[in-house]
ROMARVEX-395482 format. One record per atom (N, C-alpha, C): x, z, y; residue in three letters. Coordinates in steps of 0.2 Angstrom, whole numbers, plus 5000, padded with zeros to 4 digits. Layout:
XZYAla/...
END
This chain:
401942714945Unk/402642704943Unk/403142744948Unk/403542774945Unk/404042824949Unk/404642774952Unk/404742784958Unk/405342754961Unk/405942794960Unk/406442754956Unk/407042794954Unk/407642764958Unk/407442724963Unk/408042694967Unk/408342754971Unk/408942744973Unk/409342794977Unk/409142784984Unk/408942834988Unk/408742824995Unk/409342804999Unk/409242775005Unk/409842755009Unk/410242815012Unk/410842805014Unk/411242865017Unk/411042865024Unk/411042925028Unk/410842925034Unk/411242885039Unk/411842865039Unk/412242835044Unk/412342755042Unk/412042735037Unk/412042665035Unk/411942615041Unk/412342565042Unk/412242525047Unk/412742535053Unk/413042595053Unk/413542615058Unk/414242595056Unk/414642575061Unk/415342555059Unk/415842605063Unk/416342625059Unk/416842675062Unk/417442635062Unk/417842635068Unk/418542615068Unk/418942685068Unk/419342685062Unk/419642755061Unk/420442745062Unk/420642775068Unk/421342775070Unk/421742835067Unk/421442875063Unk/421642945062Unk/422142945056Unk/422543005056Unk/423043015050Unk/423143085049Unk/423443095043Unk/423543165041Unk/422943195038Unk/422643255041Unk/422043285038Unk/421443285043Unk/421543315049Unk/420943335053Unk/420543275054Unk/420843215057Unk/420543155059Unk/420243125052Unk/420643115047Unk/420343085041Unk/419743125038Unk/419743185039Unk/419243225036Unk/418543205040Unk/418643205047Unk/418043185051Unk/417743115048Unk/418143065047Unk/417942995045Unk/417742995038Unk/418043045034Unk/417743045027Unk/417043075027Unk/416843125031Unk/416243145032Unk/415743095034Unk/415943055039Unk/415542995041Unk/415442945036Unk/415942935032Unk/415942885026Unk/415442905021Unk/415442975019Unk/415043005014Unk/414343005016Unk/414243005023Unk/413542995026Unk/413242925027Unk/413642875025Unk/413442805024Unk/413742765029Unk/414142785034Unk/414442735039Unk/415042695035Unk/415042635038Unk/415642595036Unk/416242615040Unk/416742635036Unk/417342655040Unk/417942605039Unk/418242585044Unk/418842535044Unk/419442575046Unk/419842595041Unk/420442635042Unk/421042595044Unk/421342605050Unk/421842565053Unk/422542605052Unk/423042575048Unk/423642605047Unk/424242565050Unk/424742595052Unk/425342565054Unk/425642525048Unk/425742465048Unk/426042425042Unk/426742445040Unk/427042485045Unk/427742505043Unk/427742575039Unk/427242595037Unk/427242665033Unk/426542695032Unk/426042675036Unk/425442695034Unk/425342775036Unk/424742795033Unk/424542865035Unk/425042915032Unk/425242965036Unk/425643015033Unk/425443045027Unk/424843055025Unk/424643085019Unk/424843045013Unk/425042975014Unk/425242945008Unk/425842975005Unk/426243015009Unk/426843035006Unk/426743115004Unk/426143135004Unk/426043205002Unk/426043214994Unk/426443254992Unk/426443274985Unk/425943324983Unk/425643324977Unk/425743284971Unk/425443214971Unk/425643174966Unk/425443104966Unk/425043094959Unk/424743044958Unk/424343024952Unk/424442954950Unk/424542934944Unk/424642864942Unk/424642864935Unk/425042814932Unk/424942794925Unk/425242854920Unk/425642894923Unk/425942954919Unk/425543014921Unk/424943014924Unk/424643074926Unk/424843104933Unk/424843164933Unk/425043204940Unk/425743214940Unk/426143204945Unk/426843224946Unk/426943244953Unk/427543284953Unk/427743314960Unk/428043254964Unk/428443214961Unk/428743154964Unk/428443094962Unk/428443044967Unk/428242974965Unk/428642944960Unk/428342924954Unk/428742894948Unk/428642824948Unk/428142794951Unk/428042724950Unk/427742694957Unk/427842634958Unk/427642604965Unk/426842614966Unk/426442614961Unk/425742614961Unk/425542684961Unk/425942734960Unk/425742804961Unk/425442824968Unk/424842864968Unk/424542874974Unk/424542944975Unk/424642964982Unk/424643034984Unk/423843054983Unk/423743114980Unk/423143144979Unk/422743154985Unk/423243174990Unk/422943184997Unk/422643115000Unk/422943064999Unk/422742995001Unk/422142974997Unk/422142984990Unk/421642974986Unk/420943004988Unk/421043064990Unk/420443104992Unk/420143084999Unk/420643085004Unk/420443075011Unk/420242995013Unk/420442955009Unk/420342875010Unk/419742855006Unk/419442895003Unk/418842874999Unk/418342835003Unk/418042785001Unk/417442755004Unk/417642715010Unk/418342705012Unk/418542675018Unk/418842605016Unk/418842555021Unk/419142495020Unk/419842505024Unk/420342485022Unk/421042495025Unk/421342425027Unk/421542425034Unk/421842375037Unk/422442395040Unk/422942345041Unk/423542365045Unk/423542335052Unk/423842375057Unk/423842355063Unk/424442395067Unk/424942365069Unk/425442395073Unk/425342395080Unk/425142445083Unk/424942455090Unk/425542445095Unk/426142445093Unk/426742435097Unk/426942365097Unk/426542325094Unk/426742245094Unk/426242215099Unk/426542165103Unk/426142135107Unk/425542095104Unk/424942105107Unk/424342065104Unk/423942115100Unk/424142175098Unk/423742225094Unk/423142245098Unk/423242255104Unk/422642285108Unk/422142235108Unk/422242175108Unk/421742125108Unk/421342125101Unk/421642135096Unk/421342145089Unk/420942215089Unk/421242265092Unk/420842325093Unk/420142315097Unk/420242285102Unk/419642265107Unk/419142235103Unk/419342185099Unk/418842145095Unk/418542185090Unk/418842235087Unk/418542285082Unk/418042325085Unk/418242345091Unk/417742395095Unk/417142355097Unk/417142285098Unk/416542255099Unk/416042255093Unk/416342265087Unk/415842265081Unk/415642335079Unk/415942385083Unk/415842455080Unk/415442495084Unk/415242555082Unk/414842605085Unk/415242665087Unk/415742675083Unk/416142735084Unk/416942725083Unk/417342755087Unk/418042755086Unk/418242835085Unk/418642845081Unk/418942915080Unk/419742915080Unk/420042955084Unk/420742955084Unk/420943025084Unk/421543045082Unk/421843115082Unk/422543115084Unk/422743065088Unk/423443065091Unk/423543125096Unk/424143145098Unk/424243195103Unk/423943165109Unk/423743215114Unk/423443195120Unk/423843145124Unk/423543085126Unk/423843035130Unk/424142985126Unk/424242985119Unk/424542935115Unk/424142875115Unk/423542885114Unk/423042825113Unk/423042785119Unk/423042815125Unk/423042775131Unk/423642745132Unk/424242775130Unk/424942745131Unk/424942685127Unk/424642685121Unk/424642625116Unk/424142575118Unk/423742585123Unk/423242535125Unk/422642535120Unk/422542595117Unk/421942595113Unk/421442655114Unk/421542675120Unk/421142735122Unk/420442715124Unk/420042775126Unk/419342765128Unk/419142705133Unk/419542705138Unk/419442655143Unk/419442585140Unk/419942565136Unk/419942505133Unk/419342495128Unk/419242545124Unk/418642535120Unk/417942525123Unk/417942565129Unk/417242555133Unk/417242495136Unk/417742465139Unk/417742395142Unk/417542345137Unk/417742355130Unk/417542305125Unk/416842315123Unk/416642375123Unk/415942395121Unk/415642455124Unk/415242445129Unk/415042505133Unk/414642555129Unk/414342535123Unk/414042585119Unk/414442625114Unk/415042615114Unk/415542645109Unk/415542715110Unk/415542755105Unk/415642825104Unk/416342835102Unk/416742865107Unk/417442865106Unk/417642945105Unk/417842965099Unk/418043035098Unk/418743045098Unk/419043095102Unk/419743115102Unk/419743185099Unk/420143195093Unk/420243255090Unk/420943275090Unk/421143325095Unk/421843335096Unk/421943415095Unk/422543435096Unk/422743505095Unk/422443545101Unk/422443515107Unk/422343565113Unk/421843525118Unk/421543465116Unk/421043435120Unk/421343375123Unk/420943325125Unk/421243265128Unk/421443275135Unk/421343325138Unk/421543335145Unk/422143385145Unk/422443395139Unk/423043435138Unk/423643395140Unk/424243425143Unk/424843395144Unk/425043355138Unk/425243295140Unk/425443245134Unk/426043275130Unk/426043265124Unk/426543285120Unk/426443345116Unk/425943385117Unk/425843445113Unk/425643435106Unk/426043435102Unk/425943425094Unk/425643485091Unk/425143475087Unk/424843535083Unk/424743525076Unk/424943575072Unk/424843565065Unk/424343635063Unk/424043635057Unk/423643685056Unk/423943755057Unk/424543765054Unk/424843825055Unk/424943845062Unk/425043805067Unk/425143815074Unk/424543835077Unk/423943805075Unk/423343825078Unk/423143895075Unk/423243905069Unk/423043975066Unk/423444025070Unk/424044015071Unk/424444065075Unk/424244075082Unk/424044015086Unk/423844025093Unk/423144055093Unk/422744035089Unk/422044055089Unk/421944135088Unk/422444165085Unk/422344235084Unk/422044245077Unk/421944195073Unk/421644205067Unk/422044235062Unk/422744235063Unk/423144265058Unk/423144335058Unk/422944365064Unk/422944435064Unk/422244465063Unk/421744425060Unk/421144445059Unk/421144475051Unk/421544455047Unk/421544475040Unk/422244515039Unk/422144555034Unk/422744595032Unk/422744665034Unk/423144705031Unk/423144775033Unk/423444785040Unk/423244845044Unk/423444845051Unk/424144845052Unk/424644865047Unk/425344855049Unk/425644805045Unk/425244755042Unk/425544705038Unk/425744645042Unk/426144595040Unk/426344535044Unk/425644495045Unk/425644445049Unk/425144405050Unk/425044365044Unk/424344345042Unk/424144315036Unk/423944245038Unk/424244195035Unk/424044125036Unk/423444115031Unk/422944085033Unk/422344075028Unk/422644015023Unk/422444025017Unk/422643985012Unk/422343915012Unk/421843905015Unk/421643835016Unk/421743815023Unk/421843745025Unk/421943725032Unk/421343735036Unk/421143795038Unk/420543805041Unk/420443765048Unk/421043765052Unk/420943725058Unk/420843655057Unk/421243625052Unk/421143555051Unk/420543535048Unk/420143585045Unk/419543565042Unk/418943585047Unk/419043635051Unk/418443655055Unk/418343605061Unk/418943585064Unk/418843545070Unk/418543475069Unk/418643445063Unk/418343385062Unk/417543395061Unk/417343455058Unk/416643465058Unk/416343465065Unk/416643495070Unk/416443495076Unk/416443425079Unk/416943385077Unk/416943315079Unk/416343275077Unk/416143285071Unk/415643245068Unk/414943265072Unk/414943335073Unk/414343355077Unk/414343325084Unk/414843325087Unk/414943285093Unk/414743215093Unk/414943175088Unk/414843105087Unk/414043095086Unk/413743135082Unk/413043125080Unk/412643145087Unk/412843195090Unk/412543215097Unk/412543155102Unk/413143125102Unk/413243065107Unk/412843005105Unk/412742995098Unk/412342945096Unk/411642955097Unk/411443015097Unk/410743025099Unk/410643015106Unk/411043035110Unk/411043025117Unk/411042945119Unk/411442915115Unk/411442835116Unk/410842805115Unk/410442835110Unk/409742805108Unk/409342815115Unk/409442855119Unk/409042865125Unk/409342825131Unk/410042835132Unk/410342805138Unk/410542735137Unk/410742715130Unk/411042645129Unk/411742645130Unk/412042695132Unk/412842695133Unk/413142745129Unk/413742735128Unk/414242775124Unk/414542825128Unk/415042865125Unk/415342915129Unk/415942935125Unk/416442975128Unk/417043005125Unk/416843075123Unk/416943085116Unk/416843155113Unk/417543185112Unk/417743245115Unk/418343275115Unk/418343345112Unk/418743345106Unk/418743405102Unk/419443435101Unk/419543495103Unk/420143535102Unk/420143575096Unk/420743565092Unk/420743605086Unk/420843685088Unk/421243695093Unk/421343765096Unk/420643795098Unk/420243755102Unk/419643775104Unk/419143795098Unk/419143745093Unk/418643755088Unk/418843815084Unk/419443835082Unk/419543885078Unk/419543955082Unk/419743955089Unk/419644005093Unk/418944025094Unk/418543975094Unk/417843995095Unk/417544035089Unk/417844015083Unk/417644055077Unk/417944125078Unk/418544135080Unk/418844195080Unk/418444245085Unk/418144215091Unk/417844245096Unk/417144275094Unk/416944255088Unk/416244275086Unk/416244355085Unk/416844385084Unk/416944455083Unk/417144475090Unk/416944535092Unk/417144565099Unk/417744605098Unk/418344585099Unk/418944615097Unk/419044675102Unk/418844665108Unk/418944715113Unk/418444775112Unk/417844765109Unk/417444815108Unk/417644855102Unk/417944825097Unk/418144855091Unk/418744905093Unk/419144885097Unk/419744925099Unk/419544985103Unk/418944975108Unk/418745025112Unk/418445085107Unk/418145055102Unk/417745105097Unk/418245135092Unk/418845115093Unk/419345145088Unk/419345115081Unk/419045065080Unk/418845035073Unk/419444985072Unk/419644975066Unk/420244935064Unk/419944855065Unk/420344825069Unk/420144755070Unk/420344705064Unk/420844715061Unk/421044675055Unk/420744705049Unk/420544655045Unk/420244675039Unk/420644645033Unk/420744685028Unk/421144665022Unk/420644645017Unk/420644685011Unk/420244675006Unk/419544695008Unk/419444745012Unk/418844765014Unk/418744765022Unk/418044775024Unk/417844775031Unk/417544845032Unk/417944885035Unk/417744955035Unk/417144965040Unk/417044925045Unk/416544935049Unk/415844915046Unk/415844895040Unk/415244875036Unk/415244915029Unk/415744955028Unk/415844995022Unk/415145015019Unk/415145005012Unk/415544965007Unk/415444895007Unk/416044855009Unk/415944785010Unk/416644755008Unk/416744715003Unk/417444685002Unk/417544674995Unk/418244674994Unk/418544654987Unk/418844724984Unk/418644734978Unk/418844794974Unk/419144774968Unk/419744814966Unk/420144794960Unk/419744824954Unk/419744784948Unk/419544804942Unk/420044804937Unk/419944814931Unk/420444824925Unk/420744754924Unk/420444704925Unk/420644634923Unk/420544584929Unk/420444604935Unk/420344554941Unk/420044594947Unk/419644554950Unk/419344584956Unk/418644564957Unk/418244604961Unk/417544584962Unk/417444594970Unk/416944554972Unk/416744564979Unk/416044604979Unk/416044654983Unk/415444694983Unk/415144704990Unk/414444694991Unk/414144704997Unk/413644764996Unk/413744814999Unk/413244874999Unk/413144905005Unk/413044865010Unk/413044885017Unk/412444935019Unk/411844915017Unk/411244945018Unk/411045005013Unk/410545045015Unk/410445105012Unk/410245095004Unk/409845045003Unk/409545034997Unk/410145004992Unk/410544964995Unk/411144934991Unk/411644994990Unk/411745034995Unk/412245084994Unk/412045134988Unk/411445154988Unk/411145194983Unk/411145154976Unk/411045094976Unk/411145054970Unk/411845054967Unk/412345054972Unk/413045054970Unk/413245124967Unk/412945174970Unk/413145244967Unk/412845254960Unk/412245224959Unk/411945224952Unk/412345184947Unk/412545124950Unk/412945084945Unk/413645124943Unk/413845164948Unk/414545194947Unk/414345264943Unk/413745274941Unk/413545334937Unk/413745394941Unk/413645384948Unk/413845444953Unk/413245444958Unk/412645454956Unk/412045454961Unk/412145514966Unk/412545564964Unk/412545624969Unk/412945604975Unk/413345544975Unk/413645524981Unk/413245514987Unk/412545494985Unk/412045474991Unk/411945544995Unk/412045604992Unk/411945664995Unk/412545694999Unk/413045664997Unk/413745685001Unk/413645665008Unk/413745715012Unk/413645705020Unk/414145645022Unk/414645635019Unk/415145585021Unk/414845515020Unk/414345505015Unk/414145445013Unk/413345435013Unk/413045485016Unk/412345495016Unk/411945445020Unk/412345415026Unk/412045365030Unk/412445315031Unk/412245255034Unk/412645195035Unk/413245215040Unk/413045255045Unk/413645265050Unk/414145315047Unk/413845365043Unk/414345405040Unk/414845375035Unk/414545325031Unk/414945285027Unk/415445245030Unk/415345215036Unk/415745185040Unk/416345235043Unk/416145285045Unk/416545335048Unk/417045365042Unk/416845365036Unk/417245385031Unk/417445335026Unk/417545275028Unk/417645215024Unk/418245225019Unk/418845245022Unk/419345255017Unk/419245295011Unk/418845355012Unk/418645395006Unk/418145355002Unk/417745325004Unk/417245295000Unk/417545234996Unk/417945195000Unk/418245144996Unk/418745164991Unk/419045224992Unk/419445254986Unk/419045274980Unk/418445294982Unk/418045314976Unk/417845254972Unk/417645204976Unk/417345144972Unk/417945114968Unk/418545104971Unk/419145084968Unk/419345124961Unk/419245184962Unk/419445234956Unk/418945214950Unk/418345194952Unk/417845184947Unk/417945114944Unk/418045064949Unk/418044994947Unk/418644974943Unk/419245014944Unk/419845004940Unk/419845014933Unk/419345054931Unk/419245074924Unk/418845024920Unk/418544974923Unk/418144934920Unk/418344854921Unk/418144814916Unk/418244744917Unk/417744714922Unk/417944654924Unk/417544624929Unk/416844614927Unk/416744584921Unk/416144574918Unk/415644634918Unk/415944694917Unk/415544754916Unk/415344774923Unk/415844774928Unk/415644794935Unk/415144744937Unk/415144684936Unk/414644634939Unk/413944654935Unk/413944664929Unk/413344674925Unk/413044744928Unk/413444794929Unk/413144854931Unk/412844844938Unk/413144814943Unk/412944804950Unk/412344754950Unk/412344704946Unk/411744654946Unk/411144694944Unk/411244734939Unk/410644774936Unk/410344814941Unk/410744834946Unk/410444884952Unk/410344834958Unk/410344774958Unk/410144734963Unk/410644724969Unk/411344744967Unk/411844754972Unk/412244684972Unk/412244644978Unk/412644584978Unk/413344594976Unk/413544554971Unk/414244564968Unk/414444494965Unk/415044474965Unk/415344414962Unk/416044424960Unk/416244394954Unk/416944394953Unk/417344354957Unk/417944374959Unk/418444334963Unk/418744284959Unk/418544214960Unk/418844164956Unk/419444124958Unk/419744094954Unk/420344044956Unk/419943984959Unk/420243954964Unk/419943884966Unk/419843834961Unk/420243824956Unk/420143774951Unk/419443794947Unk/419343854946Unk/418743874943Unk/418143864947Unk/418243884953Unk/417643874958Unk/417443804959Unk/417943754959Unk/417743684960Unk/417343654954Unk/417343684949Unk/417043664943Unk/416343704942Unk/416143744946Unk/415543774946Unk/414943724945Unk/414543734940Unk/413943684939Unk/413543674945Unk/413443734949Unk/413043734955Unk/413243684960Unk/413943684962Unk/414243644967Unk/414343574964Unk/414443564958Unk/414543504955Unk/413843464955Unk/413343494953Unk/412643464952Unk/412443444959Unk/412643474964Unk/412443454971Unk/412843404974Unk/413443384971Unk/413843344974Unk/414343374979Unk/414343434979Unk/414743474984Unk/415543474983Unk/415643464976Unk/416343444974Unk/416243384969Unk/416743344968Unk/416643284964Unk/417243264961Unk/417243224956Unk/417843194953Unk/418143144957Unk/418843134957Unk/419243074959Unk/419743054954Unk/419942994954Unk/420342964949Unk/420742904952Unk/421342894950Unk/421642834952Unk/421242774949Unk/421142724954Unk/420642674951Unk/420942634946Unk/421642624945Unk/421842594939Unk/422042634933Unk/422042694934Unk/422242744928Unk/421742804928Unk/421042794927Unk/420642844928Unk/420642894922Unk/420942874917Unk/420942924911Unk/421542974911Unk/421942964916Unk/422543004916Unk/422543084918Unk/421943094922Unk/421943164925Unk/421243184926Unk/421143254926Unk/420443274928Unk/420543314935Unk/420343274940Unk/420443304947Unk/419743304950Unk/419643354955Unk/419043364958Unk/419243374966Unk/418843354970Unk/418943364977Unk/418243374981Unk/418343374987Unk/417743384992Unk/417243334991Unk/416543354991Unk/416043304992Unk/415743314999Unk/415043294999Unk/414743305006Unk/414243365004Unk/414343425007Unk/413943485006Unk/413243485010Unk/412943425010Unk/412243425013Unk/411743385009Unk/411143415008Unk/410643385004Unk/410143355009Unk/409843305008Unk/409243275012Unk/408643265008Unk/408043265010Unk/407443255006Unk/407343185006Unk/407543145011Unk/407343075011Unk/408043025012Unk/408543055010Unk/409243015011Unk/409643035005Unk/410243005004Unk/410743014999Unk/411443025003Unk/411843044999Unk/412543045002Unk/413043014996Unk/413643004998Unk/414142974993Unk/414542924996Unk/415042904992Unk/415542864995Unk/415542794992Unk/415642744996Unk/415742674993Unk/416342664989Unk/416342624984Unk/416942614979Unk/417442574982Unk/417642594988Unk/418242564991Unk/418842614993Unk/419442594992Unk/419942634993Unk/420642594995Unk/420942605000Unk/421542565001Unk/422142594998Unk/422242564992Unk/422842584988Unk/423442564992Unk/423542504994Unk/424042484998Unk/423942475005Unk/424442475009Unk/424242465017Unk/424042395018Unk/423442395021Unk/423142325023Unk/422742295017Unk/422542335012Unk/422242305007Unk/421642265009Unk/421242275014Unk/420642245016Unk/420742205023Unk/421342185024Unk/421442145030Unk/421042085030Unk/421042045025Unk/420641985025Unk/419841995026Unk/419642045022Unk/418942065023Unk/418742075030Unk/419142115033Unk/418942135040Unk/419142085045Unk/419842065045Unk/420042015051Unk/419741945050Unk/419641925044Unk/419441855043Unk/418641855043Unk/418341895038Unk/417641895037Unk/417241925042Unk/417541985045Unk/417142025050Unk/417241995057Unk/417941985059Unk/418141965066Unk/418141885066Unk/418141855061Unk/418141775061Unk/418841745062Unk/419341785061Unk/420041755062Unk/420141705057Unk/420441645059Unk/420541595054Unk/421241605051Unk/421441565046Unk/422041575042Unk/422641565047Unk/422641515052Unk/423141505056Unk/423341575060Unk/422741605063Unk/422841665067Unk/423141715063Unk/422841725057Unk/423141775052Unk/423841775051Unk/424041715050Unk/424741705048Unk/425141715055Unk/424941695060Unk/425341715067Unk/425341785068Unk/424841825066Unk/424841895067Unk/425341935062Unk/425341905056Unk/425741935051Unk/426541915053Unk/426641855056Unk/427341835057Unk/427541875063Unk/427141895068Unk/427341935074Unk/427342005072Unk/427242025066Unk/427242105065Unk/426642145067Unk/426142105069Unk/425542145072Unk/425142175066Unk/425042135060Unk/424642165055Unk/425142155048Unk/
END
């Protein structure tokens, strides 16, 4: 008999206290939720996560730029709060730190993305969490690191600017180019999750937790540093890359009659396949293009010849000719089209989301968990805090054991 049951998710049985907001922190805890951890998202009862106010919204009338009804939900919140329980807790109210400590005693992981020093000032820093639970893994995800001077605020565009990433793309004389996806906000939380998992593995051996400290600036700059910019300058090679990378020529994006294609023909066999696809096999004998080094040295001329050819043909024709010669090629797609690629949909790397009360009103797709396991599954629990504090009773009463009198007192005091 074939076992058709869904295998467990790898992090089932672990509990995360989520103090994060906006994107970087919530994406880290989203990954943990998708890997099976129970995530308890804490929001300030006086407004909640900043992402709740991000346009566009979805609700009974479908997608809209402005919130039209009280139960409209920001698509940012709908995506980032998936699989999380939501509770409210005002850390500036007396008594909130006691509730936080109680939560830490039940948990394995805490994640926060306040500016450096803020969590300690609020009484919810690592020292407090460790005193409540010596085994806690406490992750701080900030712009410049937990040891940075207090008050240094960072947004994705700030980190892109400081990391040098904006001057890696674009023509040599062009203005800096901001990456169209929030790369710093997405990259740093991946490192945060790596750090958390590594700390959990160490805890298996030591029995004690630790503080994991990830800097957005450090994460993105470490990626920028994978290229040796000083060496490129010393060799007289252009550091910035626009549509093409001349030090790998032919490599990059080329214009067609109705769109663009990406072509990689770096090695000899691929370059010759490209020349055959162009119906110009004699280019292989041209001294300017006969070797890899000569193609790099004469990249502008080679790229001009490729563009002169590709502009005369439709994208589908260019792709067909190059594929027939075994040359790596792909059409340049719009993100909306890419998210609906059957290959990523089938693997759960993108997935549909919908307003829980009005699922019929829109066709929306968002990020899944882009990891496959042979003996485990991924996915999100069917929980989502539509309102701030939706799961207060589930967590404070059922998990922490607070009775009705205490819950009323916390509410009256503005703690929850």
